[in-house]
C-alpha positions, -999 to +999 in steps of 0.1 A: -039-479-162-029-481-126-055-463-105-032-458-076-006-440-098-033-417-112-045-407-077-010-401-066-004-378-095-035-359-088-024-354-052+010-341-063-006-316-087-031-303-061-004-300-035+018-280-058-011-257-066-016-249-030+020-237-026+025-220-060+042-187-055+027-156-072+027-118-067-002-099-081-001-068-058+011-059-023-023-071-011-025-103-031+005-126-030+014-162-021+045-179-008+068-149-013+100-147+008+101-117+031+100-103+066+069-096+087+070-067+111+046-069+141+033-041+162+050-055+193+084-050+176+089-086+166+104-094+131+099-128+115+114-141+083+095-166+061+072-169+031+042-145+031+007-152+018-019-124+017-053-125+000-072-092+002-104-107-013-107-133+014-102-109+043-084-138+061-053-135+083-018-130+069+000-164+067+037-168+072+055-200+064+086-203+086+114-226+075+111-260+092+074-256+099+047-274+078+018-252+089+018-214+085+017-190+114-014-167+112-016-131+121-046-107+123-041-074+106-042-053+138-011-073+149+009-062+118+029-031+112+040-041+077+063-064+057+093-062+035+099-081+002+124-075-026+141-046-006+108-027-004+088-020+027+050-021+028+030-007+057-006-015+067-025+019+064-060+032+067-073+052+038-090+083+052-116+108+039-144+084+034-130+066+004-149+034+012-181+029+031-170-005+046-143+002+071-127-033+064-119-021+029-102+011+040-071-008+052-044-018+027-007-025+024+011+003+007+047+007-004+064+034+017+086+056-005+100+079+022+127+070+047+118+059+082+126+093+099+105+114+075+080+138+091+056+134+062+054+099+046+046+092+009+031+059-001+024+041-034-007+020-036-016-004-064-053-009-068-059-041-088-094-045-102-108-074-122-142-070-140-161-086-169-162-070-203-200-068-204-210-072-167-220-108-170-205-134-146-192-158-172-179-132-196-141-127-203-125-105-177-102-075-178-077-068-151-065-032-145-039-019-120-041+017-110-012+034-092-023+059-065-003+080-041-011+088-004+006+108+022+007+106+060+006+141+076+025+151+107+007+151+141-020+128+127-029+092+136+000+069+126-019+045+103-041+071+085-032+083+049-048+107+024-050+104-013-031+133-028-059+142-052-088+144-027-104+175-011-079+174+018-055+191-006-073+204-036-087+227-047-066+256-032-036+234-026-016+266-018-038+275+011-043+240+025-008+227+023+009+259+035-012+256+068-002+220+072+035+229+072+031+263+089+057+253+116+083+257+088+077+293+078+100+294+048+085+263+032+049+275+040+056+308+022+069+290-009+037+269-011+014+299-003+031+319-031+027+290-055+064+289-063+075+266-090+080+231-077+058+237-046+024+239-062+000+220-084-034+226-098-062+201-095-067+205-133-039+195-156-005+181-149+006+145-146+005+124-115+043+121-117+047+159-116+025+160-085+046+134-068+078+152-077+063+184-061+054+165-030+090+152-027+102+188-028+080+196+001+088+165+021+126+169+017+125+206+028+101+199+056+124+172+070+153+196+069+134+224+086+145+233+122 
């Protein structure tokens, strides 16, 4: 067998592996076409690569360039792929002890002008069946929802199920939107569609309720 041909084939295989496109989550993707939005207002089209486990910079492969452009997370506002916009947000309320793991890309569900923003976060976890390193692994993807409140830091978001809102959602949320008295009263009075209990009810029902609050709050004068 021709050794040169074998080596050439190996190089081709390895090269194709490096550029293989995949999408596992908004924080783990490679060579996916999209637009990167920087904090300085610049927008750049190309193929995005993000690896949350490495903690390295976001890479953007621009057409006509062999090497990727690299951007640190503080330089990035977000990115868009497949007609969805993902913002770089800080998870608040002490969810993680290591500050580096409190920042994640999340899909923004609300329009740009919204006073309260709602985000969807996919938390992808891979672990072994019995805790041993070489054991077969299981991958789970949990969908969580976060909101960004008015008059708070722009990159901070809260999980909708944490103590920032529950228990006593009626008291806590009515105070947050007290500058809209009619909406605040609906929440304080636990009117249908404006209240949820910490116990019972689906995540989807809670999200629907938050949509009711967000829409009315955006329309409040």
